[in-house]
N, C-alpha and C positions, 0 to 999 in steps of 0.2 A: 307527778302532780295530777295529771288527768286521770290516772288509774285510781287515785284516791277519790276523786269526784265520782267516778263510775262505781266505786265500792260503797261510798257513804251517801252519795246523792240519789236523787230520784230521777230516773230516765223517763223522758216524756217526748212524744212526737207531736208536733203542732202542724196541723193541716192549714195551709194558707191559700186563699183564693186571690192572692195578689196578682198572679198572671192574668186572671180575668179582669180584676178591678183596675188594673193599669193599662188595659186596652185603650187605644185612642178614642173609641166611640163610647167609652164608659167614664173616662176621666172627666171630672167636673160635674157629673150628674148627681142629683140627689138620690137617696135610696128609693124613694118613690118613683123617680124617673127611670132608674135602672130596672126596677120591678115591672113597670109598665112596658118598657122596651122588650124585655125578655120574658114576660108573662110570669113573673115571680112575685110572691108576697113581699111586701116591704120588710116585714120581720125577718124573712129569709136573707134578704140583702144585708140587713143590719148584722145578722149572725155571721155572714161571710166576712164583713169588715172587721168583726170582733174576734174572729177565729173560734167561733162557737160551733156546735153541731149543726150540720146542714143535711137535710134529708137526701137520701141516695137518689130519689127520683128527680131532684133538682139538678144533680150532676148529669144524670141521663138526659134530661131536657136540654140543658145548656150544650152538651156534646152534640146532640141531635141538630139543634138550631144553628150551631157554629160549625158543624161538620168537622169535629175535632176529637181528640182523645182526652181523657181526664187529666193527663199530665200536661196538656196545653193550657188548662184553665186553673190548675191548682198545683201546689208542691208541698212537700213534707220536709220539716226541719226537726232534727233531734236536739233536744236541750236537756241539760242536767241542772236540777235545782238542789241546792244544799239545804237540808232542813236545819231550822234553828235549834241549837242544842239547849236543853233544859238547864236551869241553874242548879 
């Protein structure tokens, strides 16, 4: 079954900032509050929450401020999407 999905589906990797966004000091804050606390644009925080593109320098900045590695603030998940067959 899964081999069929791998053959016919579209493989995609989603980068998630959930490890960062679920930190105790971030939970409950608005995007603007997170941005102010970590010197990020509000739009960047919105992108993080929506799993959209986030600038590389944002990752560097957060790792520097938190003294951590990228894997401490984000993770990657592979998903397969099955395209809709035409009629």
